[in-house]
C-alpha positions, 0 to 999 in steps of 0.5 A: 148254337149254345155257345153263340152268345158267349162268343159274341160277348168275348173280346176278340184278340188284337191282330198281330202285325209282324214286320216285313221280311228282312232283305237277307231273306231274298232269293239267291240268284242262280249262277250264270253258266254259259256253254263252253265255260270252264267246269271249275268256274261253273262249279265254283259259282254254283258252290258259292250260290249254294253256300249263300242260300244255305247261310240265308236259310240258317239266318232265316231259321234263327230269325223265325225262332227269335220271332216265335220266342218273342211272340210266346213271351219267352224273351 
């Protein structure tokens, strides 16, 4: 209660409006694998999907680092 008057008088920080997430951060669809499909084809499709997903994770991490650095004023 002692600090109630101080908090009411202090200015509130303006809200931070972040941009929408980039399109490349959309989820990666799982590959379509049917019963009886050649295992090499199924493995290739799975490998491609994982490679794409991991690439997006790396890009997302870099984007977040840039956003954080910009918000902190380090850029």
